[in-house]
C-alpha positions in Angstrom: 315.2 182.1 90.9 318.4 183.6 89.5 321.9 182.3 90.5 322.7 185.4 92.6 319.5 184.9 94.6 320.2 181.2 95.1 323.8 182.0 96.3 322.5 184.7 98.6 319.9 182.3 100.1 322.5 179.5 100.5 324.9 181.9 102.3 322.1 183.2 104.5 320.9 179.7 105.5 324.5 178.4 106.1 325.2 181.4 108.3 322.1 181.0 110.4 322.6 177.2 110.7 326.1 177.7 112.1 324.9 180.5 114.4 322.1 178.3 115.8 324.4 175.3 116.5 327.5 177.0 117.8 326.3 180.3 119.2 328.5 182.1 116.7 327.5 183.8 113.5 329.7 182.8 110.5 329.9 185.3 107.7 330.9 184.1 104.2 332.5 186.2 101.6 330.3 185.4 98.5 333.1 186.3 96.1 335.2 183.5 97.6 332.5 180.8 97.9 333.9 177.4 96.8 337.5 178.5 97.0 340.1 176.9 99.3 340.4 180.1 101.3 336.7 179.9 102.2 337.1 176.7 104.1 337.4 178.5 107.4 334.8 181.3 107.5 335.4 184.3 109.7 333.5 184.0 113.1 331.5 186.9 114.3 329.2 187.2 117.4 325.7 187.8 116.2 323.5 190.3 118.0 320.0 188.9 117.5 318.5 190.3 120.6 316.0 193.2 120.5 313.3 194.2 123.0 310.8 191.5 122.2 308.2 193.0 124.4 308.4 196.2 122.4 307.8 194.2 119.2 304.9 192.3 120.7 303.4 195.6 121.8 303.7 197.0 118.3 301.4 194.3 117.0 298.6 195.5 119.2 298.3 198.5 116.8 296.6 196.1 114.3 293.0 197.3 114.1 289.8 197.0 112.2 287.5 194.4 110.7 289.7 193.5 107.8 293.3 192.5 108.6 295.9 191.0 106.3 299.7 190.3 106.4 301.8 190.3 103.3 304.9 188.1 103.7 307.8 189.5 101.6 310.9 187.3 101.6 312.0 188.4 98.1 311.9 191.8 96.4 309.5 190.5 93.8 309.2 193.9 92.0 307.8 195.4 95.3 304.5 193.6 94.9 304.2 193.3 98.7 303.9 197.1 98.7 301.7 197.2 95.7 299.3 194.7 97.2 299.3 196.7 100.5 298.1 199.7 98.4 295.6 197.5 96.5 294.2 196.2 99.7 293.3 199.7 100.9 292.1 200.8 97.5 289.7 198.0 97.0 288.4 198.0 100.6 287.7 201.7 100.2 285.8 200.8 97.0 283.7 198.4 99.0 282.9 201.0 101.6 285.5 200.2 104.2 287.3 203.2 105.6 291.0 203.2 106.3 290.4 203.1 110.1 288.5 199.8 109.8 291.4 197.8 108.3 295.1 197.0 108.6 297.6 195.7 106.1 300.8 194.6 107.7 303.9 193.9 105.5 306.9 191.8 106.7 310.2 192.6 105.0 312.4 189.6 105.5 315.2 187.6 103.9 315.9 189.2 100.5 313.0 191.5 100.8 314.7 193.2 103.8 316.4 196.1 102.0 313.1 197.8 101.4 313.2 198.7 105.1 316.5 200.7 104.7 317.1 204.4 103.9 318.6 205.6 100.7 322.2 206.3 101.9 322.6 202.6 102.8 321.5 201.5 99.4 324.1 203.8 97.8 327.0 203.0 100.2 326.6 199.2 100.2 325.3 198.8 96.6 322.2 197.0 97.8 320.5 197.1 94.4 323.5 195.2 93.0 323.7 192.7 95.9 320.0 192.0 96.0 319.4 192.2 92.3 317.0 195.1 92.5 317.0 197.5 89.6 315.8 201.1 89.5 313.0 201.1 87.0 313.8 204.7 86.0 317.5 204.0 85.1 317.4 200.2 84.4 320.6 199.9 86.5 321.0 198.4 90.0 319.2 200.7 92.5 321.3 203.1 94.6 318.2 204.3 96.5 315.1 202.8 98.0 312.6 203.2 95.2 309.5 202.4 97.1 309.5 204.5 100.3 308.8 207.8 98.6 308.5 206.6 95.0 309.3 208.8 92.0 307.5 208.8 88.7 308.3 205.6 87.0 309.2 203.6 90.0 306.0 201.6 90.1 304.5 200.0 87.0 301.8 202.6 86.7 301.1 206.0 88.4 299.0 206.4 91.5 300.4 203.6 93.7 301.4 204.9 97.1 304.8 204.0 98.6 305.6 202.9 102.1 305.5 206.4 103.7 302.0 207.2 102.4 300.7 203.8 103.3 302.0 204.2 106.8 300.0 207.5 107.0 296.9 205.5 106.1 297.5 203.0 108.8 299.5 200.3 107.1 302.2 198.7 109.2 305.7 197.6 108.0 308.3 195.6 109.9 311.8 194.3 109.2 313.5 191.1 110.2 316.4 191.5 112.7 317.7 188.1 111.6 318.1 189.3 108.0 319.6 192.6 109.2 322.2 190.8 111.3 323.1 188.2 108.7 323.2 190.4 105.6 325.0 193.3 107.2 327.7 190.8 108.2 328.0 189.2 104.8 328.3 192.6 103.1 330.7 193.9 105.8 333.0 190.9 105.1 332.7 191.5 101.4 334.0 195.0 101.8 336.4 194.3 104.6 334.4 196.3 107.2 333.7 195.7 110.8 330.5 193.5 111.0 329.2 194.9 114.3 329.7 198.5 113.2 327.9 197.7 110.0 325.1 196.0 111.8 324.6 199.0 114.0 324.6 201.4 111.0 321.9 199.3 109.3 319.8 199.2 112.5 320.0 203.0 112.7 319.2 203.2 109.0 315.8 201.5 109.3 313.2 203.9 107.8 310.9 205.8 110.2 307.9 203.9 111.5 309.2 200.5 110.4 309.4 198.1 113.4 312.4 195.8 113.8 311.2 192.3 114.8 313.1 189.3 116.0 312.6 187.6 112.7 310.3 187.8 109.7 308.8 184.4 110.4 308.2 185.4 114.0 306.3 188.5 112.7 304.3 186.5 110.2 303.1 184.3 113.1 302.4 187.2 115.4 300.4 189.0 112.7 298.2 185.9 112.3 297.8 185.7 116.1 296.5 189.2 116.0 293.8 188.4 113.4 295.7 189.0 110.1 295.0 186.7 107.2 298.3 185.5 105.6 299.3 186.2 102.0 302.6 185.2 100.5 303.9 188.2 98.5 307.2 187.0 97.0 
């Protein structure tokens, strides 16, 4: 795990811990971590609430004989998406049609940005923050490379991105806890309003991707709905 990822995880866990014990979210400016000025973090009221019944209802769309959930807490070169595609490919090769299976992918923690649209990647420099490079430029990504992938985004041609996999019946969800924490951390980094930033990110979730209370909640619900668990990052 690289130092940036370790710092990101530490900030995330510290923020959630304070939110859980005090009822307030505390956003840290990563650039000031360890400095004297970081001793009193800026408080911010988290909005973790979403329509839970709506999220539970979404899981009822899981169908078929073969069901799997890929847990994606890290970018991991988009292997959660690659394995979603591979699950459909190899089930087809063993005579299972798309309508008799479901792959469900949970974007949580540092894997969360794969649920966001291109304009947010560019505006908030998400590739730089989450250490995700664009394979075609070798620079930090300023777009989501895996929703509608371009030539060279995946390690070899023919792999379907999120949008095409959704059309085949694959399901993708995004952690609201990660949305709330990371939008606040980045808002503080750039001196922006955390609540306005959170709303912008929530509105920038890609079509068809379901916001869920948390990624670990979703991993549990998927298994309750018959999906076999696979750690994907």
